[in-house]
C-alpha positions, 0 to 999 in steps of 0.5 A: 597451486591454483587458488580458487577464486570466489564466485561473484554474489548473484544479485537479483533486481530490485523488483524481485526483491519487492515480489518477495516482501509482498509475498511475505506480508501474504505469509505473515496473515498465516496464508500457505505458500500454495494458497498465496502463489496460486490462489491469490489474485492480489499477489498476482497483480502485484507480481505483474505490476512489479515486473512490469515497473522494473522492466520498463524503468529499468530500460534505456530509452529507445525502440526496445523500451517502446516494445516493453512498454506496449508488452507490459501494457498488454500484460496488465491490461490481461491481469486487470481482466482476470483479477479485477485489480488495476495497478498502473506501472506508473504507480509508485508503490513501497514494498509489502503491498497486500491486497486482502481480497480481489476485485473492482480495485483501481489505483492511480497513475503517478500515485504514491503507496507507502510501505506495508499497506493493505487494500481491500476489495473495491477500493478506488484512489482517485485522480483530480483533473483540473484543466492541465493539472492532475492530482493524486493522493499520496498514502503513507506507510502502514496504511489500512484502506478497508473495503468499498473506500474512495480516496480522491484528490490532492490529499495526504494519509498519514503513516499508520492511518486506517480508512474503515469501510465504506469511507469516502475521503476527500481531505487529508488524514494525520497520522494514526487517524482512523476515519469513518463515513461519507464524507469521512470523519476522524473518529480516533487517533488509534492508528491501524496498528492491529490490522497491518502485519508484516515480518519485523514489525515488532522491531520496526523503529518507525512504527514503534516510535509511532505506536508509542506516540499513540499511546502517549496521546491516548494517556493524555486524552484519558487524563483530560476526560478524568479531569472533567467533573461529572454532573450531579 
């Protein structure tokens, strides 16, 4: 009797998994599937970026890779014209990337953005050039970047930080820091927990540890304030 051999499991490329995690971020904000796929320019830009990066970086050096680089560069430029969102193929973005509204969004080449980050419209994350050297910001995980914000320079935005709308950030921001203004200043350490939603966030060990640290810090500040004598 012939034995039926098990079929090999179908393994999709990594960029397909990343597109799925981006898609789930939009669904976590209660957008419908049709709205996400057909009416959300931010998701279009993410898909083209994931596809272009996966296609080129997964190809060995050679003539075909050069052709693919030219093809993806043209595809990304067309996407930039249609959506107003510039995400260079060389930018390293973690899973679950969410663009709340489309238009005038510029991300840096060779920049680094962590997992489950939010970016609003009219956001610029820029490069500082000094001679032959270039520096780009490093964005941590679960960071919320509000509309009309500018982040530029050799700096780091810590995990769970929140960049309020209209902020101009030229210095590093600690984990859970909330900054506002031009130049941006820290106004609290409450973090972005209420503004970044994604599948499994309640069981995410890193997020839970960061949230617990924020609560302990808030309790310490409250206790210190209670010990301060009030003026008669």
